[in-house]
A tleap script that builds the chain and sets N, CA, C and O, in Angstrom:
source leaprc.protein.ff14SB
mol = sequence {
  NMET ALA LYS SER ARG THR VAL PRO ASN ASP
  SER VAL ARG LEU THR TRP TYR PHE ARG VAL
  MET THR THR ILE ARG ALA GLU GLU VAL ARG
  ILE PRO ARG ARG ALA ARG GLU ALA VAL ALA
  ARG HIE GLU GLN VAL VAL VAL VAL ASN ARG
  GLU ARG PRO ALA TYR VAL ILE VAL HIE PRO
  ASP ASP ARG ALA ALA THR PRO ARG PRO ALA
  ARG ARG GLY ARG PRO LEU ARG GLU ALA LEU
  GLY LEU LEU ALA ASN ALA ALA SER PRO ASP
  PRO GLY PHE VAL GLU ASP MET GLU ALA VAL
  LEU ASP GLU VAL GLY PRO ALA PRO ASP ASN
  PRO TRP ALA PRO CSER
}
set mol.1.N position { 106.953 93.763 88.393 }
set mol.1.CA position { 106.876 92.715 89.410 }
set mol.1.C position { 107.494 93.242 90.698 }
set mol.1.O position { 108.504 93.944 90.667 }
set mol.2.N position { 106.904 92.912 91.792 }
set mol.2.CA position { 107.408 93.370 93.086 }
set mol.2.C position { 108.611 92.538 93.503 }
set mol.2.O position { 108.755 91.382 93.103 }
set mol.3.N position { 109.465 93.140 94.309 }
set mol.3.CA position { 110.632 92.435 94.822 }
set mol.3.C position { 110.217 91.530 95.973 }
set mol.3.O position { 109.246 91.815 96.675 }
set mol.4.N position { 110.948 90.446 96.165 }
set mol.4.CA position { 110.721 89.603 97.331 }
set mol.4.C position { 112.067 89.075 97.803 }
set mol.4.O position { 113.008 88.938 97.021 }
set mol.5.N position { 112.139 88.782 99.097 }
set mol.5.CA position { 113.368 88.272 99.685 }
set mol.5.C position { 113.009 87.142 100.628 }
set mol.5.O position { 112.118 87.294 101.465 }
set mol.6.N position { 113.673 86.033 100.510 }
set mol.6.CA position { 113.416 84.898 101.381 }
set mol.6.C position { 114.630 84.664 102.262 }
set mol.6.O position { 115.758 84.593 101.774 }
set mol.7.N position { 114.394 84.546 103.565 }
set mol.7.CA position { 115.452 84.238 104.519 }
set mol.7.C position { 115.105 82.888 105.130 }
set mol.7.O position { 114.053 82.761 105.756 }
set mol.8.N position { 115.962 81.863 104.968 }
set mol.8.CA position { 115.646 80.541 105.508 }
set mol.8.C position { 115.434 80.580 107.023 }
set mol.8.O position { 116.181 81.238 107.748 }
set mol.9.N position { 114.414 79.873 107.485 }
set mol.9.CA position { 114.096 79.744 108.911 }
set mol.9.C position { 113.884 81.090 109.588 }
set mol.9.O position { 114.164 81.239 110.777 }
set mol.10.N position { 113.409 82.035 108.863 }
set mol.10.CA position { 113.137 83.359 109.420 }
set mol.10.C position { 111.865 83.871 108.762 }
set mol.10.O position { 111.140 83.105 108.127 }
set mol.11.N position { 111.598 85.123 108.906 }
set mol.11.CA position { 110.406 85.682 108.275 }
set mol.11.C position { 110.707 86.014 106.821 }
set mol.11.O position { 111.863 86.120 106.413 }
set mol.12.N position { 109.654 86.172 106.066 }
set mol.12.CA position { 109.770 86.535 104.656 }
set mol.12.C position { 109.115 87.890 104.502 }
set mol.12.O position { 107.956 88.077 104.874 }
set mol.13.N position { 109.855 88.831 103.955 }
set mol.13.CA position { 109.294 90.157 103.731 }
set mol.13.C position { 108.972 90.293 102.252 }
set mol.13.O position { 109.838 90.107 101.397 }
set mol.14.N position { 107.734 90.614 101.963 }
set mol.14.CA position { 107.296 90.754 100.581 }
set mol.14.C position { 106.875 92.195 100.338 }
set mol.14.O position { 106.093 92.757 101.105 }
set mol.15.N position { 107.388 92.784 99.280 }
set mol.15.CA position { 106.887 94.082 98.857 }
set mol.15.C position { 105.807 93.793 97.835 }
set mol.15.O position { 106.071 93.194 96.793 }
set mol.16.N position { 104.588 94.220 98.136 }
set mol.16.CA position { 103.456 93.844 97.331 }
set mol.16.C position { 102.626 95.079 97.062 }
set mol.16.O position { 101.973 95.594 97.970 }
set mol.17.N position { 102.638 95.554 95.859 }
set mol.17.CA position { 101.926 96.768 95.498 }
set mol.17.C position { 102.280 97.916 96.439 }
set mol.17.O position { 101.399 98.579 96.985 }
set mol.18.N position { 103.568 98.139 96.620 }
set mol.18.CA position { 104.111 99.213 97.439 }
set mol.18.C position { 103.767 99.044 98.916 }
set mol.18.O position { 103.766 100.022 99.663 }
set mol.19.N position { 103.478 97.832 99.344 }
set mol.19.CA position { 103.227 97.546 100.751 }
set mol.19.C position { 104.224 96.483 101.184 }
set mol.19.O position { 104.683 95.692 100.359 }
set mol.20.N position { 104.559 96.455 102.445 }
set mol.20.CA position { 105.447 95.427 102.970 }
set mol.20.C position { 104.619 94.501 103.834 }
set mol.20.O position { 103.820 94.953 104.654 }
set mol.21.N position { 104.809 93.208 103.652 }
set mol.21.CA position { 104.079 92.219 104.430 }
set mol.21.C position { 105.106 91.248 104.988 }
set mol.21.O position { 105.949 90.745 104.245 }
set mol.22.N position { 105.050 90.980 106.270 }
set mol.22.CA position { 105.925 90.011 106.900 }
set mol.22.C position { 105.173 88.696 107.013 }
set mol.22.O position { 104.031 88.658 107.471 }
set mol.23.N position { 105.818 87.630 106.597 }
set mol.23.CA position { 105.221 86.294 106.644 }
set mol.23.C position { 105.959 85.467 107.684 }
set mol.23.O position { 107.190 85.456 107.721 }
set mol.24.N position { 105.199 84.773 108.531 }
set mol.24.CA position { 105.795 83.874 109.515 }
set mol.24.C position { 105.261 82.472 109.258 }
set mol.24.O position { 104.189 82.300 108.679 }
set mol.25.N position { 106.018 81.476 109.693 }
set mol.25.CA position { 105.607 80.091 109.505 }
set mol.25.C position { 104.511 79.738 110.512 }
set mol.25.O position { 104.498 80.253 111.630 }
set mol.26.N position { 103.604 78.868 110.112 }
set mol.26.CA position { 102.494 78.471 110.974 }
set mol.26.C position { 102.979 77.806 112.253 }
set mol.26.O position { 102.301 77.870 113.279 }
set mol.27.N position { 104.146 77.169 112.205 }
set mol.27.CA position { 104.667 76.495 113.392 }
set mol.27.C position { 105.118 77.493 114.461 }
set mol.27.O position { 105.305 77.116 115.618 }
set mol.28.N position { 105.292 78.757 114.084 }
set mol.28.CA position { 105.778 79.763 115.032 }
set mol.28.C position { 104.667 80.345 115.904 }
set mol.28.O position { 104.950 80.968 116.927 }
set mol.29.N position { 103.411 80.149 115.512 }
set mol.29.CA position { 102.287 80.697 116.268 }
set mol.29.C position { 101.224 79.620 116.426 }
set mol.29.O position { 101.188 78.646 115.674 }
set mol.30.N position { 100.371 79.808 117.402 }
set mol.30.CA position { 99.250 78.893 117.595 }
set mol.30.C position { 97.993 79.590 117.098 }
set mol.30.O position { 97.529 80.556 117.704 }
set mol.31.N position { 97.449 79.101 116.000 }
set mol.31.CA position { 96.225 79.654 115.446 }
set mol.31.C position { 95.108 78.670 115.748 }
set mol.31.O position { 95.182 77.518 115.320 }
set mol.32.N position { 94.077 79.086 116.471 }
set mol.32.CA position { 92.988 78.164 116.811 }
set mol.32.C position { 92.326 77.584 115.556 }
set mol.32.O position { 92.287 78.216 114.500 }
set mol.33.N position { 91.815 76.380 115.708 }
set mol.33.CA position { 91.190 75.688 114.584 }
set mol.33.C position { 90.046 76.503 113.998 }
set mol.33.O position { 89.906 76.576 112.777 }
set mol.34.N position { 89.225 77.117 114.845 }
set mol.34.CA position { 88.085 77.873 114.310 }
set mol.34.C position { 88.538 79.078 113.501 }
set mol.34.O position { 87.843 79.487 112.571 }
set mol.35.N position { 89.701 79.661 113.839 }
set mol.35.CA position { 90.240 80.760 113.029 }
set mol.35.C position { 90.729 80.230 111.681 }
set mol.35.O position { 90.482 80.851 110.647 }
set mol.36.N position { 91.420 79.088 111.686 }
set mol.36.CA position { 91.887 78.497 110.428 }
set mol.36.C position { 90.706 78.146 109.530 }
set mol.36.O position { 90.743 78.377 108.321 }
set mol.37.N position { 89.656 77.584 110.134 }
set mol.37.CA position { 88.476 77.214 109.352 }
set mol.37.C position { 87.780 78.446 108.783 }
set mol.37.O position { 87.320 78.428 107.641 }
set mol.38.N position { 87.701 79.517 109.576 }
set mol.38.CA position { 87.069 80.748 109.085 }
set mol.38.C position { 87.859 81.352 107.926 }
set mol.38.O position { 87.273 81.809 106.945 }
set mol.39.N position { 89.184 81.354 108.038 }
set mol.39.CA position { 90.017 81.882 106.951 }
set mol.39.C position { 89.863 81.009 105.710 }
set mol.39.O position { 89.841 81.525 104.593 }
set mol.40.N position { 89.756 79.695 105.890 }
set mol.40.CA position { 89.555 78.802 104.749 }
set mol.40.C position { 88.235 79.093 104.046 }
set mol.40.O position { 88.113 78.872 102.841 }
set mol.41.N position { 87.237 79.592 104.794 }
set mol.41.CA position { 85.944 79.975 104.207 }
set mol.41.C position { 85.979 81.418 103.684 }
set mol.41.O position { 84.947 81.968 103.298 }
set mol.42.N position { 87.158 82.018 103.675 }
set mol.42.CA position { 87.363 83.397 103.202 }
set mol.42.C position { 86.665 84.418 104.102 }
set mol.42.O position { 86.215 85.463 103.631 }
set mol.43.N position { 86.579 84.115 105.379 }
set mol.43.CA position { 86.072 85.074 106.359 }
set mol.43.C position { 87.266 85.780 107.003 }
set mol.43.O position { 88.312 85.166 107.213 }
set mol.44.N position { 87.112 87.052 107.313 }
set mol.44.CA position { 88.163 87.758 108.038 }
set mol.44.C position { 88.071 87.403 109.509 }
set mol.44.O position { 86.973 87.281 110.052 }
set mol.45.N position { 89.218 87.235 110.162 }
set mol.45.CA position { 89.277 86.916 111.580 }
set mol.45.C position { 89.936 88.094 112.285 }
set mol.45.O position { 91.068 88.460 111.966 }
set mol.46.N position { 89.231 88.686 113.241 }
set mol.46.CA position { 89.766 89.810 114.004 }
set mol.46.C position { 90.322 89.264 115.310 }
set mol.46.O position { 89.605 88.602 116.059 }
set mol.47.N position { 91.586 89.533 115.589 }
set mol.47.CA position { 92.234 89.109 116.823 }
set mol.47.C position { 92.204 90.306 117.765 }
set mol.47.O position { 92.687 91.387 117.429 }
set mol.48.N position { 91.628 90.101 118.953 }
set mol.48.CA position { 91.513 91.204 119.907 }
set mol.48.C position { 92.510 91.028 121.040 }
set mol.48.O position { 92.855 89.909 121.420 }
set mol.49.N position { 92.961 92.145 121.565 }
set mol.49.CA position { 93.854 92.184 122.714 }
set mol.49.C position { 93.272 93.203 123.675 }
set mol.49.O position { 93.191 94.390 123.359 }
set mol.50.N position { 92.868 92.741 124.847 }
set mol.50.CA position { 92.223 93.608 125.841 }
set mol.50.C position { 90.981 94.279 125.265 }
set mol.50.O position { 90.756 95.477 125.436 }
set mol.51.N position { 90.191 93.471 124.584 }
set mol.51.CA position { 88.910 93.884 123.998 }
set mol.51.C position { 89.056 94.905 122.873 }
set mol.51.O position { 88.071 95.536 122.491 }
set mol.52.N position { 90.269 95.081 122.332 }
set mol.52.CA position { 90.476 96.011 121.218 }
set mol.52.C position { 91.060 95.241 120.040 }
set mol.52.O position { 91.908 94.372 120.240 }
set mol.53.N position { 90.627 95.541 118.816 }
set mol.53.CA position { 91.181 94.846 117.646 }
set mol.53.C position { 92.683 95.071 117.540 }
set mol.53.O position { 93.153 96.206 117.619 }
set mol.54.N position { 93.431 93.993 117.361 }
set mol.54.CA position { 94.882 94.091 117.244 }
set mol.54.C position { 95.359 93.633 115.872 }
set mol.54.O position { 96.277 94.231 115.309 }
set mol.55.N position { 94.753 92.586 115.328 }
set mol.55.CA position { 95.157 92.033 114.043 }
set mol.55.C position { 93.919 91.594 113.278 }
set mol.55.O position { 92.863 91.349 113.860 }
set mol.56.N position { 94.067 91.502 111.973 }
set mol.56.CA position { 93.047 90.897 111.127 }
set mol.56.C position { 93.750 89.841 110.292 }
set mol.56.O position { 94.751 90.119 109.632 }
set mol.57.N position { 93.220 88.633 110.326 }
set mol.57.CA position { 93.763 87.539 109.533 }
set mol.57.C position { 92.832 87.363 108.345 }
set mol.57.O position { 91.627 87.176 108.515 }
set mol.58.N position { 93.389 87.424 107.146 }
set mol.58.CA position { 92.589 87.278 105.934 }
set mol.58.C position { 93.211 86.216 105.046 }
set mol.58.O position { 94.407 85.936 105.130 }
set mol.59.N position { 92.398 85.641 104.209 }
set mol.59.CA position { 92.875 84.675 103.229 }
set mol.59.C position { 93.726 85.426 102.202 }
set mol.59.O position { 93.350 86.528 101.802 }
set mol.60.N position { 94.856 84.873 101.765 }
set mol.60.CA position { 95.718 85.580 100.799 }
set mol.60.C position { 95.000 85.978 99.515 }
set mol.60.O position { 95.300 87.028 98.947 }
set mol.61.N position { 94.061 85.164 99.048 }
set mol.61.CA position { 93.328 85.513 97.831 }
set mol.61.C position { 92.440 86.731 98.045 }
set mol.61.O position { 92.233 87.510 97.115 }
set mol.62.N position { 91.917 86.909 99.244 }
set mol.62.CA position { 91.060 88.055 99.534 }
set mol.62.C position { 91.880 89.337 99.640 }
set mol.62.O position { 91.394 90.413 99.290 }
set mol.63.N position { 93.102 89.235 100.113 }
set mol.63.CA position { 93.956 90.422 100.225 }
set mol.63.C position { 94.248 90.994 98.854 }
set mol.63.O position { 94.335 92.213 98.704 }
set mol.64.N position { 94.403 90.134 97.839 }
set mol.64.CA position { 94.691 90.618 96.489 }
set mol.64.C position { 93.515 91.400 95.923 }
set mol.64.O position { 93.700 92.248 95.051 }
set mol.65.N position { 92.303 91.124 96.411 }
set mol.65.CA position { 91.118 91.796 95.877 }
set mol.65.C position { 90.849 93.141 96.528 }
set mol.65.O position { 90.024 93.903 96.023 }
set mol.66.N position { 91.511 93.456 97.625 }
set mol.66.CA position { 91.230 94.716 98.301 }
set mol.66.C position { 91.816 95.864 97.504 }
set mol.66.O position { 92.955 95.772 97.047 }
set mol.67.N position { 91.067 96.947 97.324 }
set mol.67.CA position { 91.584 98.075 96.551 }
set mol.67.C position { 92.624 98.857 97.336 }
set mol.67.O position { 92.633 98.841 98.567 }
set mol.68.N position { 93.493 99.537 96.618 }
set mol.68.CA position { 94.478 100.400 97.269 }
set mol.68.C position { 93.746 101.570 97.898 }
set mol.68.O position { 92.758 102.043 97.337 }
set mol.69.N position { 94.197 102.045 99.036 }
set mol.69.CA position { 93.534 103.195 99.648 }
set mol.69.C position { 93.701 104.432 98.771 }
set mol.69.O position { 94.730 104.621 98.122 }
set mol.70.N position { 92.681 105.257 98.767 }
set mol.70.CA position { 92.726 106.479 97.967 }
set mol.70.C position { 93.739 107.457 98.554 }
set mol.70.O position { 93.919 107.529 99.770 }
set mol.71.N position { 94.388 108.197 97.683 }
set mol.71.CA position { 95.336 109.208 98.159 }
set mol.71.C position { 94.570 110.344 98.792 }
set mol.71.O position { 93.508 110.743 98.313 }
set mol.72.N position { 95.117 110.857 99.869 }
set mol.72.CA position { 94.467 111.966 100.559 }
set mol.72.C position { 94.961 113.279 99.984 }
set mol.72.O position { 96.087 113.370 99.496 }
set mol.73.N position { 94.123 114.283 100.045 }
set mol.73.CA position { 94.519 115.622 99.622 }
set mol.73.C position { 94.465 115.806 98.121 }
set mol.73.O position { 93.979 114.949 97.382 }
set mol.74.N position { 94.977 116.942 97.692 }
set mol.74.CA position { 94.984 117.288 96.277 }
set mol.74.C position { 96.384 117.131 95.718 }
set mol.74.O position { 97.362 117.209 96.462 }
set mol.75.N position { 96.490 116.911 94.419 }
set mol.75.CA position { 97.820 116.913 93.810 }
set mol.75.C position { 98.442 118.310 93.948 }
set mol.75.O position { 97.730 119.314 93.959 }
set mol.76.N position { 99.749 118.360 94.051 }
set mol.76.CA position { 100.444 119.622 94.255 }
set mol.76.C position { 100.133 120.610 93.150 }
set mol.76.O position { 99.927 121.791 93.430 }
set mol.77.N position { 100.092 120.172 91.917 }
set mol.77.CA position { 99.820 121.077 90.786 }
set mol.77.C position { 98.455 121.741 90.950 }
set mol.77.O position { 98.306 122.937 90.697 }
set mol.78.N position { 97.457 120.959 91.375 }
set mol.78.CA position { 96.117 121.520 91.566 }
set mol.78.C position { 96.093 122.510 92.736 }
set mol.78.O position { 95.464 123.563 92.640 }
set mol.79.N position { 96.768 122.181 93.831 }
set mol.79.CA position { 96.805 123.083 94.983 }
set mol.79.C position { 97.496 124.399 94.626 }
set mol.79.O position { 97.043 125.470 95.029 }
set mol.80.N position { 98.595 124.318 93.868 }
set mol.80.CA position { 99.279 125.544 93.465 }
set mol.80.C position { 98.406 126.388 92.542 }
set mol.80.O position { 98.425 127.617 92.616 }
set mol.81.N position { 97.645 125.735 91.680 }
set mol.81.CA position { 96.719 126.462 90.812 }
set mol.81.C position { 95.650 127.188 91.610 }
set mol.81.O position { 95.304 128.328 91.300 }
set mol.82.N position { 95.123 126.525 92.646 }
set mol.82.CA position { 94.120 127.171 93.498 }
set mol.82.C position { 94.708 128.382 94.217 }
set mol.82.O position { 94.059 129.424 94.320 }
set mol.83.N position { 95.931 128.245 94.712 }
set mol.83.CA position { 96.569 129.378 95.387 }
set mol.83.C position { 96.850 130.520 94.421 }
set mol.83.O position { 96.708 131.689 94.782 }
set mol.84.N position { 97.246 130.191 93.203 }
set mol.84.CA position { 97.541 131.235 92.223 }
set mol.84.C position { 96.284 132.007 91.830 }
set mol.84.O position { 96.356 133.199 91.530 }
set mol.85.N position { 95.132 131.330 91.831 }
set mol.85.CA position { 93.884 131.981 91.443 }
set mol.85.C position { 93.132 132.575 92.628 }
set mol.85.O position { 92.048 133.129 92.445 }
set mol.86.N position { 93.672 132.476 93.817 }
set mol.86.CA position { 93.000 133.013 95.002 }
set mol.86.C position { 93.037 134.543 94.986 }
set mol.86.O position { 93.869 135.153 94.315 }
set mol.87.N position { 92.134 135.133 95.727 }
set mol.87.CA position { 92.088 136.597 95.816 }
set mol.87.C position { 93.352 137.114 96.486 }
set mol.87.O position { 93.915 136.460 97.364 }
set mol.88.N position { 93.781 138.271 96.072 }
set mol.88.CA position { 94.972 138.870 96.683 }
set mol.88.C position { 94.623 139.373 98.083 }
set mol.88.O position { 93.458 139.658 98.361 }
set mol.89.N position { 95.606 139.485 98.960 }
set mol.89.CA position { 95.327 139.911 100.326 }
set mol.89.C position { 94.774 141.338 100.383 }
set mol.89.O position { 95.085 142.177 99.538 }
set mol.90.N position { 93.966 141.582 101.379 }
set mol.90.CA position { 93.372 142.907 101.593 }
set mol.90.C position { 94.454 143.835 102.129 }
set mol.90.O position { 95.041 143.544 103.171 }
set mol.91.N position { 94.733 144.935 101.454 }
set mol.91.CA position { 95.792 145.825 101.934 }
set mol.91.C position { 95.473 146.468 103.285 }
set mol.91.O position { 96.392 146.842 104.014 }
set mol.92.N position { 94.215 146.602 103.629 }
set mol.92.CA position { 93.862 147.212 104.909 }
set mol.92.C position { 93.819 146.225 106.060 }
set mol.92.O position { 93.560 146.628 107.195 }
set mol.93.N position { 94.064 144.944 105.808 }
set mol.93.CA position { 93.983 143.934 106.857 }
set mol.93.C position { 94.984 144.198 107.972 }
set mol.93.O position { 94.646 144.066 109.148 }
set mol.94.N position { 96.212 144.568 107.621 }
set mol.94.CA position { 97.242 144.798 108.629 }
set mol.94.C position { 96.837 145.943 109.544 }
set mol.94.O position { 96.970 145.843 110.764 }
set mol.95.N position { 96.346 147.025 108.962 }
set mol.95.CA position { 95.910 148.154 109.788 }
set mol.95.C position { 94.753 147.767 110.708 }
set mol.95.O position { 94.707 148.182 111.866 }
set mol.96.N position { 93.814 146.965 110.182 }
set mol.96.CA position { 92.686 146.522 111.005 }
set mol.96.C position { 93.172 145.680 112.177 }
set mol.96.O position { 92.705 145.869 113.300 }
set mol.97.N position { 94.103 144.752 111.940 }
set mol.97.CA position { 94.611 143.897 113.016 }
set mol.97.C position { 95.394 144.710 114.037 }
set mol.97.O position { 95.269 144.471 115.238 }
set mol.98.N position { 96.193 145.658 113.585 }
set mol.98.CA position { 96.926 146.508 114.527 }
set mol.98.C position { 95.969 147.315 115.389 }
set mol.98.O position { 96.236 147.515 116.574 }
set mol.99.N position { 94.844 147.790 114.817 }
set mol.99.CA position { 93.845 148.532 115.591 }
set mol.99.C position { 93.210 147.640 116.645 }
set mol.99.O position { 92.983 148.075 117.774 }
set mol.100.N position { 92.919 146.389 116.284 }
set mol.100.CA position { 92.332 145.455 117.247 }
set mol.100.C position { 93.313 145.181 118.379 }
set mol.100.O position { 92.927 145.204 119.547 }
set mol.101.N position { 94.577 144.921 118.050 }
set mol.101.CA position { 95.575 144.642 119.079 }
set mol.101.C position { 95.801 145.838 119.983 }
set mol.101.O position { 95.997 145.671 121.186 }
set mol.102.N position { 95.777 147.065 119.417 }
set mol.102.CA position { 95.919 148.269 120.246 }
set mol.102.C position { 94.746 148.412 121.207 }
set mol.102.O position { 94.926 148.852 122.342 }
set mol.103.N position { 93.552 148.046 120.765 }
set mol.103.CA position { 92.363 148.153 121.604 }
set mol.103.C position { 92.365 147.103 122.715 }
set mol.103.O position { 91.954 147.393 123.838 }
set mol.104.N position { 92.823 145.892 122.413 }
set mol.104.CA position { 92.823 144.803 123.384 }
set mol.104.C position { 93.974 144.946 124.364 }
set mol.104.O position { 93.814 144.646 125.547 }
set mol.105.N position { 95.108 145.389 123.905 }
set mol.105.CA position { 96.273 145.512 124.762 }
set mol.105.C position { 97.249 144.393 124.506 }
set mol.105.O position { 96.979 143.507 123.695 }
set mol.106.N position { 98.380 144.416 125.183 }
set mol.106.CA position { 99.397 143.397 124.940 }
set mol.106.C position { 98.941 142.018 125.417 }
set mol.106.O position { 98.103 141.886 126.309 }
set mol.107.N position { 99.520 141.013 124.796 }
set mol.107.CA position { 99.218 139.640 125.172 }
set mol.107.C position { 99.877 139.346 126.527 }
set mol.107.O position { 100.955 139.864 126.817 }
set mol.108.N position { 99.231 138.516 127.354 }
set mol.108.CA position { 99.827 138.184 128.656 }
set mol.108.C position { 101.095 137.357 128.478 }
set mol.108.O position { 101.277 136.703 127.451 }
set mol.109.N position { 101.981 137.388 129.496 }
set mol.109.CA position { 103.200 136.602 129.440 }
set mol.109.C position { 102.907 135.108 129.361 }
set mol.109.O position { 103.533 134.380 128.590 }
set mol.110.N position { 101.945 134.661 130.171 }
set mol.110.CA position { 101.525 133.262 130.158 }
set mol.110.C position { 100.038 133.210 129.842 }
set mol.110.O position { 99.217 133.416 130.736 }
set mol.111.N position { 99.667 132.939 128.587 }
set mol.111.CA position { 98.241 132.947 128.254 }
set mol.111.C position { 97.451 131.833 128.915 }
set mol.111.O position { 96.222 131.891 128.948 }
set mol.112.N position { 98.136 130.806 129.450 }
set mol.112.CA position { 97.449 129.678 130.072 }
set mol.112.C position { 97.321 129.846 131.595 }
set mol.112.O position { 96.764 128.980 132.269 }
set mol.113.N position { 97.826 130.933 132.119 }
set mol.113.CA position { 97.724 131.173 133.566 }
set mol.113.C position { 96.275 131.436 133.941 }
set mol.113.O position { 95.521 131.977 133.133 }
set mol.114.N position { 95.866 131.061 135.162 }
set mol.114.CA position { 94.472 131.342 135.577 }
set mol.114.C position { 94.236 132.847 135.602 }
set mol.114.O position { 95.097 133.624 136.015 }
set mol.115.N position { 93.056 133.234 135.154 }
set mol.115.CA position { 92.734 134.666 135.120 }
set mol.115.C position { 91.978 135.089 136.348 }
set mol.115.O position { 91.628 136.261 136.484 }
savepdb mol mol.pdb
quit
């Protein structure tokens, strides 16, 4: 079960499936009637600020149905296995790079200076 904490006359912070959600009382904000009606119909309401989405208001029952976001990347064990099975470095690579650098010359002091 997730932890919850209630503070009288303040916000309520709920830890819900490893997420934190702040709850405010309806009397603290003005929610237009059409937004309340849309949420009651289980429609998502997007609140825009300067023509950009700022908030999404959803019905609490719909939030419980949303899946957790997938983890990005690979598990560490799998990544280490891939590195362990990778080809070993080319022993001649260092000599090849040194030859290229000798041919090109030293790097400029300021590489971003106009040429």
